[in-house]
TIPARO-142252 format. One record per atom (N, C-alpha, C): residue in one letter; x, y, z; atom name; chain. Coordinates in pm, whole numbers, padded with zeros to 5 digits. Layout:
N
type: A, u: X, v: Y, w: Z, atom: CA, mol: A
...
END
This chain:
148
type: M, u: 00508, v: 00222, w: 03583, atom: N, mol: A
type: M, u: 00385, v: 00161, w: 03539, atom: CA, mol: A
type: M, u: 00308, v: 00257, w: 03449, atom: C, mol: A
type: F, u: 00292, v: 00385, w: 03489, atom: N, mol: A
type: F, u: 00220, v: 00483, w: 03409, atom: CA, mol: A
type: F, u: 00286, v: 00500, w: 03273, atom: C, mol: A
type: I, u: 00421, v: 00505, w: 03272, atom: N, mol: A
type: I, u: 00494, v: 00521, w: 03146, atom: CA, mol: A
type: I, u: 00470, v: 00401, w: 03053, atom: C, mol: A
type: T, u: 00470, v: 00282, w: 03107, atom: N, mol: A
type: T, u: 00443, v: 00161, w: 03025, atom: CA, mol: A
type: T, u: 00303, v: 00165, w: 02969, atom: C, mol: A
type: I, u: 00204, v: 00200, w: 03048, atom: N, mol: A
type: I, u: 00067, v: 00206, w: 03001, atom: CA, mol: A
type: I, u: 00055, v: 00313, w: 02893, atom: C, mol: A
type: T, u: 00114, v: 00429, w: 02917, atom: N, mol: A
type: T, u: 00108, v: 00538, w: 02819, atom: CA, mol: A
type: T, u: 00174, v: 00499, w: 02689, atom: C, mol: A
type: R, u: 00291, v: 00437, w: 02696, atom: N, mol: A
type: R, u: 00361, v: 00393, w: 02576, atom: CA, mol: A
type: R, u: 00280, v: 00289, w: 02501, atom: C, mol: A
type: N, u: 00220, v: 00196, w: 02573, atom: N, mol: A
type: N, u: 00139, v: 00090, w: 02508, atom: CA, mol: A
type: N, u: 00014, v: 00147, w: 02444, atom: C, mol: A
type: L, u: -00038, v: 00257, w: 02492, atom: N, mol: A
type: L, u: -00155, v: 00319, w: 02430, atom: CA, mol: A
type: L, u: -00116, v: 00416, w: 02320, atom: C, mol: A
type: L, u: -00003, v: 00483, w: 02335, atom: N, mol: A
type: L, u: 00036, v: 00584, w: 02239, atom: CA, mol: A
type: L, u: 00076, v: 00525, w: 02103, atom: C, mol: A
type: L, u: 00151, v: 00416, w: 02105, atom: N, mol: A
type: L, u: 00197, v: 00359, w: 01980, atom: CA, mol: A
type: L, u: 00080, v: 00318, w: 01887, atom: C, mol: A
type: P, u: -00021, v: 00246, w: 01937, atom: N, mol: A
type: P, u: -00134, v: 00214, w: 01847, atom: CA, mol: A
type: P, u: -00205, v: 00339, w: 01795, atom: C, mol: A
type: V, u: -00216, v: 00441, w: 01877, atom: N, mol: A
type: V, u: -00281, v: 00564, w: 01831, atom: CA, mol: A
type: V, u: -00199, v: 00630, w: 01723, atom: C, mol: A
type: L, u: -00068, v: 00636, w: 01739, atom: N, mol: A
type: L, u: 00019, v: 00695, w: 01636, atom: CA, mol: A
type: L, u: 00015, v: 00616, w: 01507, atom: C, mol: A
type: L, u: 00015, v: 00485, w: 01514, atom: N, mol: A
type: L, u: 00006, v: 00402, w: 01394, atom: CA, mol: A
type: L, u: -00129, v: 00422, w: 01325, atom: C, mol: A
type: F, u: -00236, v: 00438, w: 01404, atom: N, mol: A
type: F, u: -00368, v: 00460, w: 01347, atom: CA, mol: A
type: F, u: -00371, v: 00594, w: 01274, atom: C, mol: A
type: I, u: -00313, v: 00698, w: 01332, atom: N, mol: A
type: I, u: -00309, v: 00829, w: 01268, atom: CA, mol: A
type: I, u: -00227, v: 00823, w: 01142, atom: C, mol: A
type: A, u: -00112, v: 00754, w: 01145, atom: N, mol: A
type: A, u: -00028, v: 00742, w: 01025, atom: CA, mol: A
type: A, u: -00104, v: 00668, w: 00915, atom: C, mol: A
type: T, u: -00179, v: 00567, w: 00952, atom: N, mol: A
type: T, u: -00260, v: 00493, w: 00852, atom: CA, mol: A
type: T, u: -00364, v: 00582, w: 00791, atom: C, mol: A
type: L, u: -00428, v: 00668, w: 00872, atom: N, mol: A
type: L, u: -00528, v: 00761, w: 00818, atom: CA, mol: A
type: L, u: -00465, v: 00856, w: 00717, atom: C, mol: A
type: C, u: -00342, v: 00897, w: 00742, atom: N, mol: A
type: C, u: -00276, v: 00992, w: 00652, atom: CA, mol: A
type: C, u: -00255, v: 00932, w: 00513, atom: C, mol: A
type: V, u: -00232, v: 00801, w: 00502, atom: N, mol: A
type: V, u: -00207, v: 00741, w: 00373, atom: CA, mol: A
type: V, u: -00329, v: 00666, w: 00319, atom: C, mol: A
type: A, u: -00436, v: 00654, w: 00398, atom: N, mol: A
type: A, u: -00548, v: 00571, w: 00359, atom: CA, mol: A
type: A, u: -00635, v: 00629, w: 00253, atom: C, mol: A
type: E, u: -00626, v: 00757, w: 00226, atom: N, mol: A
type: E, u: -00715, v: 00820, w: 00131, atom: CA, mol: A
type: E, u: -00664, v: 00817, w: -00013, atom: C, mol: A
type: N, u: -00560, v: 00744, w: -00041, atom: N, mol: A
type: N, u: -00506, v: 00733, w: -00177, atom: CA, mol: A
type: N, u: -00590, v: 00639, w: -00259, atom: C, mol: A
type: S, u: -00664, v: 00692, w: -00355, atom: N, mol: A
type: S, u: -00742, v: 00608, w: -00442, atom: CA, mol: A
type: S, u: -00760, v: 00671, w: -00578, atom: C, mol: A
type: T, u: -00790, v: 00589, w: -00676, atom: N, mol: A
type: T, u: -00814, v: 00632, w: -00813, atom: CA, mol: A
type: T, u: -00942, v: 00569, w: -00859, atom: C, mol: A
type: R, u: -01033, v: 00646, w: -00910, atom: N, mol: A
type: R, u: -01162, v: 00596, w: -00960, atom: CA, mol: A
type: R, u: -01157, v: 00589, w: -01110, atom: C, mol: A
type: S, u: -01203, v: 00475, w: -01165, atom: N, mol: A
type: S, u: -01209, v: 00456, w: -01310, atom: CA, mol: A
type: S, u: -01328, v: 00371, w: -01345, atom: C, mol: A
type: G, u: -01427, v: 00429, w: -01407, atom: N, mol: A
type: G, u: -01548, v: 00356, w: -01443, atom: CA, mol: A
type: G, u: -01615, v: 00300, w: -01319, atom: C, mol: A
type: D, u: -01635, v: 00169, w: -01318, atom: N, mol: A
type: D, u: -01703, v: 00105, w: -01204, atom: CA, mol: A
type: D, u: -01607, v: 00062, w: -01093, atom: C, mol: A
type: Y, u: -01480, v: 00100, w: -01102, atom: N, mol: A
type: Y, u: -01379, v: 00050, w: -01011, atom: CA, mol: A
type: Y, u: -01311, v: 00165, w: -00935, atom: C, mol: A
type: T, u: -01272, v: 00131, w: -00812, atom: N, mol: A
type: T, u: -01188, v: 00221, w: -00731, atom: CA, mol: A
type: T, u: -01061, v: 00141, w: -00699, atom: C, mol: A
type: I, u: -00947, v: 00200, w: -00727, atom: N, mol: A
type: I, u: -00818, v: 00141, w: -00695, atom: CA, mol: A
type: I, u: -00766, v: 00211, w: -00572, atom: C, mol: A
type: H, u: -00749, v: 00134, w: -00463, atom: N, mol: A
type: H, u: -00694, v: 00191, w: -00340, atom: CA, mol: A
type: H, u: -00545, v: 00156, w: -00338, atom: C, mol: A
type: H, u: -00462, v: 00254, w: -00305, atom: N, mol: A
type: H, u: -00317, v: 00232, w: -00308, atom: CA, mol: A
type: H, u: -00251, v: 00315, w: -00199, atom: C, mol: A
type: N, u: -00156, v: 00252, w: -00131, atom: N, mol: A
type: N, u: -00074, v: 00325, w: -00033, atom: CA, mol: A
type: N, u: 00061, v: 00261, w: -00020, atom: C, mol: A
type: A, u: 00155, v: 00337, w: 00035, atom: N, mol: A
type: A, u: 00291, v: 00288, w: 00054, atom: CA, mol: A
type: A, u: 00339, v: 00332, w: 00193, atom: C, mol: A
type: I, u: 00398, v: 00237, w: 00265, atom: N, mol: A
type: I, u: 00447, v: 00265, w: 00400, atom: CA, mol: A
type: I, u: 00585, v: 00200, w: 00418, atom: C, mol: A
type: P, u: 00663, v: 00246, w: 00514, atom: N, mol: A
type: P, u: 00787, v: 00173, w: 00547, atom: CA, mol: A
type: P, u: 00749, v: 00041, w: 00613, atom: C, mol: A
type: T, u: 00819, v: -00066, w: 00580, atom: N, mol: A
type: T, u: 00788, v: -00196, w: 00638, atom: CA, mol: A
type: T, u: 00815, v: -00200, w: 00790, atom: C, mol: A
type: A, u: 00893, v: -00108, w: 00840, atom: N, mol: A
type: A, u: 00920, v: -00101, w: 00984, atom: CA, mol: A
type: A, u: 00791, v: -00069, w: 01062, atom: C, mol: A
type: M, u: 00690, v: -00015, w: 00995, atom: N, mol: A
type: M, u: 00562, v: 00015, w: 01062, atom: CA, mol: A
type: M, u: 00482, v: -00112, w: 01091, atom: C, mol: A
type: L, u: 00514, v: -00220, w: 01023, atom: N, mol: A
type: L, u: 00439, v: -00344, w: 01043, atom: CA, mol: A
type: L, u: 00486, v: -00409, w: 01174, atom: C, mol: A
type: T, u: 00392, v: -00475, w: 01242, atom: N, mol: A
type: T, u: 00433, v: -00551, w: 01359, atom: CA, mol: A
type: T, u: 00513, v: -00673, w: 01311, atom: C, mol: A
type: P, u: 00596, v: -00728, w: 01396, atom: N, mol: A
type: P, u: 00671, v: -00850, w: 01354, atom: CA, mol: A
type: P, u: 00578, v: -00964, w: 01311, atom: C, mol: A
type: E, u: 00465, v: -00975, w: 01380, atom: N, mol: A
type: E, u: 00370, v: -01082, w: 01346, atom: CA, mol: A
type: E, u: 00309, v: -01063, w: 01207, atom: C, mol: A
type: V, u: 00269, v: -00939, w: 01177, atom: N, mol: A
type: V, u: 00210, v: -00909, w: 01046, atom: CA, mol: A
type: V, u: 00314, v: -00930, w: 00936, atom: C, mol: A
type: A, u: 00433, v: -00877, w: 00956, atom: N, mol: A
type: A, u: 00540, v: -00893, w: 00858, atom: CA, mol: A
type: A, u: 00567, v: -01041, w: 00832, atom: C, mol: A
type: A, u: 00579, v: -01118, w: 00936, atom: N, mol: A
type: A, u: 00608, v: -01261, w: 00920, atom: CA, mol: A
type: A, u: 00493, v: -01333, w: 00845, atom: C, mol: A
type: S, u: 00371, v: -01297, w: 00877, atom: N, mol: A
type: S, u: 00257, v: -01366, w: 00812, atom: CA, mol: A
type: S, u: 00250, v: -01339, w: 00665, atom: C, mol: A
type: Y, u: 00306, v: -01226, w: 00618, atom: N, mol: A
type: Y, u: 00306, v: -01193, w: 00474, atom: CA, mol: A
type: Y, u: 00443, v: -01209, w: 00411, atom: C, mol: A
type: D, u: 00535, v: -01266, w: 00488, atom: N, mol: A
type: D, u: 00673, v: -01288, w: 00438, atom: CA, mol: A
type: D, u: 00736, v: -01157, w: 00389, atom: C, mol: A
type: V, u: 00721, v: -01053, w: 00470, atom: N, mol: A
type: V, u: 00777, v: -00921, w: 00441, atom: CA, mol: A
type: V, u: 00890, v: -00891, w: 00542, atom: C, mol: A
type: V, u: 01001, v: -00846, w: 00492, atom: N, mol: A
type: V, u: 01114, v: -00809, w: 00579, atom: CA, mol: A
type: V, u: 01085, v: -00671, w: 00640, atom: C, mol: A
type: R, u: 01084, v: -00664, w: 00774, atom: N, mol: A
type: R, u: 01068, v: -00536, w: 00843, atom: CA, mol: A
type: R, u: 01202, v: -00462, w: 00840, atom: C, mol: A
type: S, u: 01202, v: -00342, w: 00788, atom: N, mol: A
type: S, u: 01323, v: -00263, w: 00783, atom: CA, mol: A
type: S, u: 01290, v: -00117, w: 00761, atom: C, mol: A
type: K, u: 01370, v: -00029, w: 00820, atom: N, mol: A
type: K, u: 01347, v: 00111, w: 00793, atom: CA, mol: A
type: K, u: 01398, v: 00151, w: 00654, atom: C, mol: A
type: Y, u: 01462, v: 00056, w: 00586, atom: N, mol: A
type: Y, u: 01514, v: 00079, w: 00449, atom: CA, mol: A
type: Y, u: 01430, v: 00009, w: 00342, atom: C, mol: A
type: R, u: 01311, v: -00040, w: 00380, atom: N, mol: A
type: R, u: 01221, v: -00107, w: 00285, atom: CA, mol: A
type: R, u: 01084, v: -00045, w: 00294, atom: C, mol: A
type: G, u: 01016, v: -00032, w: 00181, atom: N, mol: A
type: G, u: 00879, v: 00015, w: 00179, atom: CA, mol: A
type: G, u: 00789, v: -00095, w: 00128, atom: C, mol: A
type: L, u: 00660, v: -00078, w: 00152, atom: N, mol: A
type: L, u: 00560, v: -00176, w: 00110, atom: CA, mol: A
type: L, u: 00449, v: -00102, w: 00034, atom: C, mol: A
type: L, u: 00421, v: -00145, w: -00087, atom: N, mol: A
type: L, u: 00310, v: -00093, w: -00167, atom: CA, mol: A
type: L, u: 00193, v: -00190, w: -00151, atom: C, mol: A
type: N, u: 00074, v: -00134, w: -00124, atom: N, mol: A
type: N, u: -00046, v: -00213, w: -00105, atom: CA, mol: A
type: N, u: -00151, v: -00160, w: -00203, atom: C, mol: A
type: V, u: -00210, v: -00250, w: -00283, atom: N, mol: A
type: V, u: -00308, v: -00209, w: -00384, atom: CA, mol: A
type: V, u: -00428, v: -00302, w: -00373, atom: C, mol: A
type: S, u: -00550, v: -00245, w: -00377, atom: N, mol: A
type: S, u: -00669, v: -00325, w: -00387, atom: CA, mol: A
type: S, u: -00761, v: -00263, w: -00488, atom: C, mol: A
type: V, u: -00844, v: -00347, w: -00552, atom: N, mol: A
type: V, u: -00934, v: -00304, w: -00657, atom: CA, mol: A
type: V, u: -01075, v: -00341, w: -00615, atom: C, mol: A
type: I, u: -01163, v: -00242, w: -00611, atom: N, mol: A
type: I, u: -01299, v: -00261, w: -00565, atom: CA, mol: A
type: I, u: -01397, v: -00226, w: -00677, atom: C, mol: A
type: R, u: -01487, v: -00320, w: -00709, atom: N, mol: A
type: R, u: -01595, v: -00290, w: -00806, atom: CA, mol: A
type: R, u: -01704, v: -00219, w: -00726, atom: C, mol: A
type: E, u: -01742, v: -00101, w: -00771, atom: N, mol: A
type: E, u: -01846, v: -00024, w: -00702, atom: CA, mol: A
type: E, u: -01981, v: -00085, w: -00728, atom: C, mol: A
type: I, u: -02057, v: -00112, w: -00621, atom: N, mol: A
type: I, u: -02191, v: -00164, w: -00629, atom: CA, mol: A
type: I, u: -02277, v: -00071, w: -00543, atom: C, mol: A
type: P, u: -02374, v: -00002, w: -00605, atom: N, mol: A
type: P, u: -02457, v: 00092, w: -00530, atom: CA, mol: A
type: P, u: -02519, v: 00027, w: -00406, atom: C, mol: A
type: G, u: -02517, v: 00101, w: -00295, atom: N, mol: A
type: G, u: -02576, v: 00056, w: -00169, atom: CA, mol: A
type: G, u: -02491, v: -00037, w: -00089, atom: C, mol: A
type: T, u: -02363, v: -00061, w: -00140, atom: N, mol: A
type: T, u: -02273, v: -00149, w: -00067, atom: CA, mol: A
type: T, u: -02138, v: -00082, w: -00056, atom: C, mol: A
type: T, u: -02044, v: -00146, w: 00014, atom: N, mol: A
type: T, u: -01907, v: -00096, w: 00020, atom: CA, mol: A
type: T, u: -01825, v: -00143, w: -00098, atom: C, mol: A
type: G, u: -01889, v: -00217, w: -00189, atom: N, mol: A
type: G, u: -01820, v: -00262, w: -00308, atom: CA, mol: A
type: G, u: -01774, v: -00406, w: -00296, atom: C, mol: A
type: Q, u: -01720, v: -00459, w: -00405, atom: N, mol: A
type: Q, u: -01676, v: -00598, w: -00411, atom: CA, mol: A
type: Q, u: -01530, v: -00601, w: -00453, atom: C, mol: A
type: P, u: -01444, v: -00664, w: -00374, atom: N, mol: A
type: P, u: -01304, v: -00680, w: -00416, atom: CA, mol: A
type: P, u: -01299, v: -00767, w: -00540, atom: C, mol: A
type: V, u: -01211, v: -00735, w: -00633, atom: N, mol: A
type: V, u: -01195, v: -00812, w: -00754, atom: CA, mol: A
type: V, u: -01049, v: -00841, w: -00782, atom: C, mol: A
type: T, u: -01023, v: -00949, w: -00853, atom: N, mol: A
type: T, u: -00886, v: -00979, w: -00895, atom: CA, mol: A
type: T, u: -00851, v: -00887, w: -01013, atom: C, mol: A
type: A, u: -00725, v: -00862, w: -01027, atom: N, mol: A
type: A, u: -00678, v: -00774, w: -01135, atom: CA, mol: A
type: A, u: -00536, v: -00809, w: -01171, atom: C, mol: A
type: N, u: -00498, v: -00766, w: -01286, atom: N, mol: A
type: N, u: -00358, v: -00771, w: -01327, atom: CA, mol: A
type: N, u: -00299, v: -00637, w: -01284, atom: C, mol: A
type: V, u: -00205, v: -00638, w: -01192, atom: N, mol: A
type: V, u: -00149, v: -00515, w: -01135, atom: CA, mol: A
type: V, u: 00002, v: -00516, w: -01152, atom: C, mol: A
type: S, u: 00053, v: -00410, w: -01213, atom: N, mol: A
type: S, u: 00198, v: -00392, w: -01220, atom: CA, mol: A
type: S, u: 00230, v: -00252, w: -01165, atom: C, mol: A
type: A, u: 00352, v: -00237, w: -01113, atom: N, mol: A
type: A, u: 00386, v: -00109, w: -01050, atom: CA, mol: A
type: A, u: 00538, v: -00085, w: -01056, atom: C, mol: A
type: Y, u: 00573, v: 00040, w: -01063, atom: N, mol: A
type: Y, u: 00712, v: 00083, w: -01043, atom: CA, mol: A
type: Y, u: 00713, v: 00215, w: -00974, atom: C, mol: A
type: A, u: 00830, v: 00249, w: -00917, atom: N, mol: A
type: A, u: 00848, v: 00377, w: -00849, atom: CA, mol: A
type: A, u: 00968, v: 00446, w: -00909, atom: C, mol: A
type: L, u: 00958, v: 00580, w: -00918, atom: N, mol: A
type: L, u: 01068, v: 00663, w: -00963, atom: CA, mol: A
type: L, u: 01103, v: 00760, w: -00851, atom: C, mol: A
type: N, u: 01234, v: 00773, w: -00824, atom: N, mol: A
type: N, u: 01270, v: 00878, w: -00728, atom: CA, mol: A
type: N, u: 01290, v: 01010, w: -00806, atom: C, mol: A
type: L, u: 01323, v: 01114, w: -00737, atom: N, mol: A
type: L, u: 01327, v: 01248, w: -00802, atom: CA, mol: A
type: L, u: 01440, v: 01264, w: -00900, atom: C, mol: A
type: I, u: 01541, v: 01173, w: -00897, atom: N, mol: A
type: I, u: 01648, v: 01181, w: -00998, atom: CA, mol: A
type: I, u: 01626, v: 01082, w: -01112, atom: C, mol: A
type: G, u: 01510, v: 01015, w: -01108, atom: N, mol: A
type: G, u: 01474, v: 00926, w: -01219, atom: CA, mol: A
type: G, u: 01513, v: 00780, w: -01204, atom: C, mol: A
type: K, u: 01563, v: 00740, w: -01088, atom: N, mol: A
type: K, u: 01597, v: 00600, w: -01068, atom: CA, mol: A
type: K, u: 01468, v: 00521, w: -01053, atom: C, mol: A
type: R, u: 01459, v: 00414, w: -01131, atom: N, mol: A
type: R, u: 01335, v: 00334, w: -01134, atom: CA, mol: A
type: R, u: 01351, v: 00206, w: -01052, atom: C, mol: A
type: H, u: 01249, v: 00177, w: -00973, atom: N, mol: A
type: H, u: 01240, v: 00053, w: -00895, atom: CA, mol: A
type: H, u: 01116, v: -00021, w: -00945, atom: C, mol: A
type: Q, u: 01138, v: -00136, w: -01011, atom: N, mol: A
type: Q, u: 01026, v: -00222, w: -01049, atom: CA, mol: A
type: Q, u: 00976, v: -00290, w: -00922, atom: C, mol: A
type: I, u: 00846, v: -00292, w: -00901, atom: N, mol: A
type: I, u: 00790, v: -00355, w: -00779, atom: CA, mol: A
type: I, u: 00713, v: -00480, w: -00818, atom: C, mol: A
type: D, u: 00764, v: -00594, w: -00773, atom: N, mol: A
type: D, u: 00694, v: -00720, w: -00798, atom: CA, mol: A
type: D, u: 00583, v: -00734, w: -00697, atom: C, mol: A
type: L, u: 00460, v: -00744, w: -00745, atom: N, mol: A
type: L, u: 00345, v: -00754, w: -00660, atom: CA, mol: A
type: L, u: 00295, v: -00897, w: -00655, atom: C, mol: A
type: R, u: 00244, v: -00936, w: -00538, atom: N, mol: A
type: R, u: 00183, v: -01069, w: -00525, atom: CA, mol: A
type: R, u: 00043, v: -01053, w: -00464, atom: C, mol: A
type: E, u: -00043, v: -01143, w: -00508, atom: N, mol: A
type: E, u: -00182, v: -01136, w: -00463, atom: CA, mol: A
type: E, u: -00196, v: -01202, w: -00326, atom: C, mol: A
type: I, u: -00274, v: -01135, w: -00241, atom: N, mol: A
type: I, u: -00309, v: -01185, w: -00108, atom: CA, mol: A
type: I, u: -00459, v: -01197, w: -00101, atom: C, mol: A
type: R, u: -00508, v: -01309, w: -00054, atom: N, mol: A
type: R, u: -00652, v: -01329, w: -00036, atom: CA, mol: A
type: R, u: -00675, v: -01364, w: 00110, atom: C, mol: A
type: E, u: -00766, v: -01290, w: 00173, atom: N, mol: A
type: E, u: -00805, v: -01316, w: 00312, atom: CA, mol: A
type: E, u: -00955, v: -01304, w: 00318, atom: C, mol: A
type: G, u: -01024, v: -01417, w: 00324, atom: N, mol: A
type: G, u: -01169, v: -01415, w: 00321, atom: CA, mol: A
type: G, u: -01213, v: -01351, w: 00191, atom: C, mol: A
type: E, u: -01294, v: -01247, w: 00202, atom: N, mol: A
type: E, u: -01343, v: -01176, w: 00082, atom: CA, mol: A
type: E, u: -01241, v: -01076, w: 00026, atom: C, mol: A
type: A, u: -01143, v: -01039, w: 00105, atom: N, mol: A
type: A, u: -01045, v: -00937, w: 00066, atom: CA, mol: A
type: A, u: -00945, v: -00991, w: -00035, atom: C, mol: A
type: I, u: -00914, v: -00906, w: -00132, atom: N, mol: A
type: I, u: -00810, v: -00937, w: -00233, atom: CA, mol: A
type: I, u: -00724, v: -00812, w: -00244, atom: C, mol: A
type: Y, u: -00594, v: -00827, w: -00227, atom: N, mol: A
type: Y, u: -00507, v: -00713, w: -00245, atom: CA, mol: A
type: Y, u: -00370, v: -00761, w: -00291, atom: C, mol: A
type: Y, u: -00288, v: -00666, w: -00333, atom: N, mol: A
type: Y, u: -00158, v: -00694, w: -00392, atom: CA, mol: A
type: Y, u: -00054, v: -00616, w: -00317, atom: C, mol: A
type: I, u: 00055, v: -00685, w: -00280, atom: N, mol: A
type: I, u: 00161, v: -00617, w: -00206, atom: CA, mol: A
type: I, u: 00295, v: -00644, w: -00272, atom: C, mol: A
type: G, u: 00384, v: -00549, w: -00255, atom: N, mol: A
type: G, u: 00522, v: -00564, w: -00303, atom: CA, mol: A
type: G, u: 00611, v: -00468, w: -00227, atom: C, mol: A
type: D, u: 00738, v: -00509, w: -00207, atom: N, mol: A
type: D, u: 00829, v: -00423, w: -00131, atom: CA, mol: A
type: D, u: 00935, v: -00366, w: -00224, atom: C, mol: A
type: F, u: 01004, v: -00262, w: -00175, atom: N, mol: A
type: F, u: 01099, v: -00186, w: -00256, atom: CA, mol: A
type: F, u: 01193, v: -00113, w: -00159, atom: C, mol: A
type: P, u: 01312, v: -00074, w: -00206, atom: N, mol: A
type: P, u: 01407, v: -00002, w: -00122, atom: CA, mol: A
type: P, u: 01367, v: 00145, w: -00102, atom: C, mol: A
type: I, u: 01400, v: 00200, w: 00017, atom: N, mol: A
type: I, u: 01379, v: 00341, w: 00044, atom: CA, mol: A
type: I, u: 01503, v: 00398, w: 00113, atom: C, mol: A
type: V, u: 01521, v: 00529, w: 00101, atom: N, mol: A
type: V, u: 01627, v: 00600, w: 00171, atom: CA, mol: A
type: V, u: 01566, v: 00721, w: 00240, atom: C, mol: A
type: D, u: 01636, v: 00775, w: 00338, atom: N, mol: A
type: D, u: 01585, v: 00886, w: 00415, atom: CA, mol: A
type: D, u: 01563, v: 01011, w: 00330, atom: C, mol: A
type: G, u: 01449, v: 01070, w: 00347, atom: N, mol: A
type: G, u: 01417, v: 01194, w: 00278, atom: CA, mol: A
type: G, u: 01378, v: 01178, w: 00132, atom: C, mol: A
type: E, u: 01356, v: 01053, w: 00091, atom: N, mol: A
type: E, u: 01326, v: 01024, w: -00049, atom: CA, mol: A
type: E, u: 01176, v: 01039, w: -00080, atom: C, mol: A
type: T, u: 01148, v: 01098, w: -00195, atom: N, mol: A
type: T, u: 01015, v: 01101, w: -00249, atom: CA, mol: A
type: T, u: 01008, v: 01004, w: -00363, atom: C, mol: A
type: L, u: 00912, v: 00912, w: -00357, atom: N, mol: A
type: L, u: 00893, v: 00818, w: -00464, atom: CA, mol: A
type: L, u: 00758, v: 00845, w: -00532, atom: C, mol: A
type: N, u: 00762, v: 00842, w: -00664, atom: N, mol: A
type: N, u: 00641, v: 00857, w: -00745, atom: CA, mol: A
type: N, u: 00607, v: 00723, w: -00806, atom: C, mol: A
type: F, u: 00496, v: 00668, w: -00765, atom: N, mol: A
type: F, u: 00455, v: 00533, w: -00807, atom: CA, mol: A
type: F, u: 00361, v: 00544, w: -00927, atom: C, mol: A
type: T, u: 00377, v: 00449, w: -01020, atom: N, mol: A
type: T, u: 00287, v: 00436, w: -01133, atom: CA, mol: A
type: T, u: 00233, v: 00295, w: -01131, atom: C, mol: A
type: L, u: 00103, v: 00279, w: -01133, atom: N, mol: A
type: L, u: 00043, v: 00147, w: -01134, atom: CA, mol: A
type: L, u: -00040, v: 00132, w: -01263, atom: C, mol: A
type: E, u: -00037, v: 00013, w: -01319, atom: N, mol: A
type: E, u: -00122, v: -00025, w: -01432, atom: CA, mol: A
type: E, u: -00213, v: -00135, w: -01380, atom: C, mol: A
type: V, u: -00343, v: -00110, w: -01380, atom: N, mol: A
type: V, u: -00438, v: -00204, w: -01319, atom: CA, mol: A
type: V, u: -00545, v: -00240, w: -01421, atom: C, mol: A
type: T, u: -00558, v: -00369, w: -01444, atom: N, mol: A
type: T, u: -00663, v: -00421, w: -01534, atom: CA, mol: A
type: T, u: -00748, v: -00521, w: -01456, atom: C, mol: A
type: P, u: -00867, v: -00477, w: -01412, atom: N, mol: A
type: P, u: -00954, v: -00571, w: -01341, atom: CA, mol: A
type: P, u: -00991, v: -00692, w: -01430, atom: C, mol: A
type: E, u: -01007, v: -00806, w: -01365, atom: N, mol: A
type: E, u: -01042, v: -00927, w: -01441, atom: CA, mol: A
type: E, u: -01169, v: -00901, w: -01519, atom: C, mol: A
type: G, u: -01165, v: -00944, w: -01649, atom: N, mol: A
type: G, u: -01281, v: -00926, w: -01734, atom: CA, mol: A
type: G, u: -01279, v: -00793, w: -01813, atom: C, mol: A
type: E, u: -01188, v: -00705, w: -01778, atom: N, mol: A
type: E, u: -01175, v: -00576, w: -01848, atom: CA, mol: A
type: E, u: -01059, v: -00586, w: -01947, atom: C, mol: A
type: S, u: -01065, v: -00511, w: -02056, atom: N, mol: A
type: S, u: -00961, v: -00518, w: -02155, atom: CA, mol: A
type: S, u: -00862, v: -00399, w: -02151, atom: C, mol: A
type: R, u: -00906, v: -00291, w: -02089, atom: N, mol: A
type: R, u: -00821, v: -00171, w: -02085, atom: CA, mol: A
type: R, u: -00770, v: -00143, w: -01945, atom: C, mol: A
type: P, u: -00642, v: -00121, w: -01935, atom: N, mol: A
type: P, u: -00585, v: -00090, w: -01801, atom: CA, mol: A
type: P, u: -00614, v: 00052, w: -01758, atom: C, mol: A
type: T, u: -00613, v: 00072, w: -01629, atom: N, mol: A
type: T, u: -00622, v: 00205, w: -01570, atom: CA, mol: A
type: T, u: -00488, v: 00239, w: -01511, atom: C, mol: A
type: R, u: -00442, v: 00359, w: -01536, atom: N, mol: A
type: R, u: -00316, v: 00407, w: -01475, atom: CA, mol: A
type: R, u: -00349, v: 00484, w: -01348, atom: C, mol: A
type: A, u: -00284, v: 00448, w: -01239, atom: N, mol: A
type: A, u: -00300, v: 00521, w: -01114, atom: CA, mol: A
type: A, u: -00161, v: 00566, w: -01070, atom: C, mol: A
type: T, u: -00158, v: 00681, w: -01001, atom: N, mol: A
type: T, u: -00030, v: 00734, w: -00952, atom: CA, mol: A
type: T, u: -00042, v: 00766, w: -00804, atom: C, mol: A
type: L, u: 00073, v: 00766, w: -00741, atom: N, mol: A
type: L, u: 00081, v: 00794, w: -00598, atom: CA, mol: A
type: L, u: 00222, v: 00849, w: -00571, atom: C, mol: A
type: S, u: 00227, v: 00953, w: -00491, atom: N, mol: A
type: S, u: 00355, v: 01008, w: -00448, atom: CA, mol: A
type: S, u: 00366, v: 00996, w: -00296, atom: C, mol: A
type: Q, u: 00484, v: 00949, w: -00248, atom: N, mol: A
type: Q, u: 00499, v: 00929, w: -00105, atom: CA, mol: A
type: Q, u: 00642, v: 00969, w: -00064, atom: C, mol: A
type: D, u: 00650, v: 01045, w: 00046, atom: N, mol: A
type: D, u: 00779, v: 01078, w: 00105, atom: CA, mol: A
type: D, u: 00810, v: 00976, w: 00213, atom: C, mol: A
type: F, u: 00940, v: 00938, w: 00225, atom: N, mol: A
type: F, u: 00982, v: 00842, w: 00325, atom: CA, mol: A
type: F, u: 01093, v: 00906, w: 00411, atom: C, mol: A
type: Y, u: 01079, v: 00887, w: 00541, atom: N, mol: A
type: Y, u: 01177, v: 00937, w: 00634, atom: CA, mol: A
type: Y, u: 01218, v: 00825, w: 00727, atom: C, mol: A
type: I, u: 01345, v: 00814, w: 00754, atom: N, mol: A
type: I, u: 01400, v: 00711, w: 00838, atom: CA, mol: A
type: I, u: 01443, v: 00771, w: 00971, atom: C, mol: A
type: D, u: 01394, v: 00710, w: 01079, atom: N, mol: A
type: D, u: 01433, v: 00758, w: 01213, atom: CA, mol: A
type: D, u: 01563, v: 00707, w: 01257, atom: C, mol: A
END
């Protein structure tokens, strides 16, 4: 019983800590902040993966991007954007990432999956043009992936 309770409490805490480690990835450009992170899809619960039509696998990653218009005195306003992304591994192999828009209430974000291998470092390049803007912002992110 104690082991079950400990395991049920430990997993959410570990996932929370892992999320904090990748949650600080952002790029500021003018009035906008682009938040971006990448995780293995195996970290998603089966319910979350199913609700977003994402395949859970230790060999797949998920890129998540959101664009927030900064408004003084608030947490900002999510905005739609034209977002494209690709990843390069250290030997130069390119993975184009097809992103799709997700809307949940006020939240707007873009997700796309891609292949990963153990010990791989991927360098992501994003081109983001918020709706109503004419010039894109380039954002970058580097993420190491390890398979258990």
